[in-house]
C-alpha positions in Angstrom: 4.9 108.3 -223.6 5.9 104.3 -224.5 4.7 104.0 -228.2 7.1 106.6 -228.8 10.2 105.1 -227.1 9.5 101.7 -228.6 8.9 103.5 -231.6 11.9 103.9 -234.6 11.3 107.6 -234.5 14.2 109.3 -233.7 14.6 111.9 -230.9 13.7 115.0 -233.2 10.6 113.2 -234.4 9.6 112.5 -230.6 10.2 116.1 -229.3 8.7 117.6 -232.3 6.0 115.8 -233.6 4.8 117.7 -236.8 1.3 116.4 -239.4 1.7 115.9 -243.0 4.6 116.1 -245.3 4.8 119.9 -245.5 5.5 120.8 -242.0 7.8 117.7 -241.9 9.8 118.5 -244.6 9.8 121.8 -243.0 10.9 121.1 -239.7 13.8 119.0 -241.0 14.9 121.8 -243.2 15.3 124.0 -240.3 17.1 121.5 -238.2 19.4 120.4 -241.0 20.2 124.1 -241.0 20.4 124.0 -237.2 22.8 120.8 -236.9 25.0 122.9 -239.7 25.0 126.0 -237.5 25.3 123.9 -234.6 28.9 122.4 -236.4 30.6 125.7 -237.0 29.9 126.6 -233.5 31.4 123.4 -232.5 34.4 124.1 -234.9 35.1 127.3 -233.7 35.8 125.5 -229.5 38.9 124.3 -229.4 41.9 123.4 -227.8 44.8 124.2 -230.8 46.9 121.2 -231.6 48.9 120.3 -235.5 48.0 118.8 -237.5 44.0 118.7 -236.4 42.7 121.2 -233.9 41.0 119.4 -230.8 37.2 121.2 -231.3 34.1 119.9 -229.8 32.8 119.0 -233.4 32.8 115.2 -232.7 30.6 115.3 -230.1 28.3 117.5 -232.3 28.9 115.2 -235.5 27.4 111.7 -233.3 24.6 114.1 -231.5 23.3 115.3 -234.4 23.3 111.8 -235.8 21.6 110.3 -232.7 19.4 113.3 -232.4 17.9 113.7 -235.7 18.5 110.6 -236.7 20.0 109.6 -239.9 18.7 111.4 -242.8 18.5 114.7 -240.8 21.5 114.4 -239.3 23.6 113.1 -242.0 22.2 116.0 -244.7 23.3 118.8 -241.6 26.8 117.3 -241.7 26.5 117.2 -245.6 25.3 121.2 -245.7 28.1 122.1 -243.2 30.8 120.1 -245.7 29.0 122.0 -248.7 29.4 125.4 -246.4 32.9 125.0 -245.9 33.8 123.6 -249.6 32.7 127.1 -251.3 34.7 128.5 -248.6 32.4 130.0 -245.5 34.8 130.1 -242.7 32.8 127.0 -241.0 35.9 124.8 -240.2 38.1 125.3 -237.2 40.2 127.8 -239.5 38.6 128.4 -242.2 36.9 127.2 -245.3 37.6 126.1 -248.9 38.1 123.0 -251.4 41.4 122.6 -249.7 40.2 121.0 -246.5 39.4 118.4 -248.5 42.8 117.7 -250.1 45.1 118.5 -246.8 45.8 116.4 -243.2 42.1 116.9 -241.6 40.1 115.8 -245.4 39.6 112.0 -243.4 38.0 113.7 -240.4 35.2 115.7 -242.8 34.3 112.6 -244.6 34.3 110.9 -241.2 31.9 113.2 -240.2 29.5 112.2 -242.4 29.8 108.5 -242.5 29.1 108.6 -238.5 26.5 110.9 -238.5 24.7 108.5 -240.8 26.3 105.1 -238.6 24.8 106.8 -235.2 21.8 107.5 -237.0 21.1 104.0 -238.4 22.2 102.9 -234.8 20.0 105.4 -232.7 16.8 104.5 -235.3 17.5 100.8 -233.9 16.7 102.4 -230.0 20.5 102.2 -228.8 20.0 105.9 -228.1 17.7 104.9 -225.5 20.1 103.7 -222.8 23.4 104.8 -221.4 25.4 101.0 -222.3 23.8 101.1 -225.9 24.4 104.4 -226.8 28.4 104.6 -225.2 28.6 101.9 -227.8 26.7 103.9 -230.6 28.9 106.9 -230.0 31.9 105.4 -229.7 31.0 103.3 -233.2 30.7 106.9 -234.8 33.7 108.5 -233.2 35.8 105.4 -234.5 34.9 105.9 -237.9 35.5 109.4 -237.5 38.9 108.8 -236.1 39.7 106.1 -238.4 39.3 107.6 -241.6 40.9 110.9 -240.3 44.4 108.7 -239.3 43.7 106.6 -243.0 44.0 109.7 -245.0 46.4 111.8 -242.6 48.9 108.4 -243.2 48.4 109.0 -246.8 49.2 112.9 -246.5 52.1 112.4 -244.1 53.5 109.3 -245.7 53.1 106.6 -242.8 50.5 105.2 -240.6 52.9 105.6 -237.5 53.3 109.1 -237.5 49.2 109.2 -238.7 48.3 107.2 -235.5 51.0 109.9 -233.6 49.9 112.9 -234.7 46.6 112.5 -235.5 45.2 110.1 -233.3 47.2 109.7 -229.9 47.2 113.4 -228.7 43.3 113.3 -228.9 42.2 109.8 -227.2 41.8 111.6 -223.9 39.9 114.3 -225.5 37.7 111.5 -227.8 36.6 109.6 -224.9 35.5 112.6 -223.1 33.3 113.6 -226.0 32.2 110.1 -226.6 30.7 109.9 -222.7 29.6 113.2 -222.4 27.4 112.5 -226.2 26.4 108.9 -224.7 25.2 110.8 -221.8 23.4 113.3 -223.6 20.8 111.1 -226.0 19.5 108.9 -223.1 18.7 112.0 -221.1 17.1 113.8 -224.3 14.7 111.3 -224.0 14.0 110.9 -220.6 12.8 115.1 -220.9 10.9 114.3 -223.9 8.8 111.3 -221.8 8.5 114.0 -218.8 7.5 116.7 -221.4 5.1 114.1 -223.0 3.6 112.9 -220.1 
């Protein structure tokens, strides 16, 4: 198993190795769809707050980037966003283009960039050990929150208001979800190592 652990494959590639381009494309397409479904489910697990519901989405986004890799993980987030844009009720309270102009738009854009960043760091092995996994997941969370608050400040007309409404109430939850994701990725690698012998 050492060759898989030391190479730059994603956890998905290590757990589900395939031979040939057709099988790889099929696997990746299945995971892209599965990732978008996971994001939809994670959006419905929420504690109601305004203007941004506290959901498990940030956990799902950063985990998708780490587990699926930057290409497949980002693609799954982009599919989720596209589903929401065409009106499918995949977001916390529905769907539609209005979400990309409302108070949560920055967070939604941040999802894709976060999955990309986490996936790129995971490709460098940051997802294998807890200390680097924690830094990687924290970086992904910061991207989501920073873009979310930046857009919210435009929407509300003040950075102070945006921080008070879209960051401060969710910091404890963000820390919890970041830590949970940081624990999940290395455990996934240990499980793959054990299963593959």
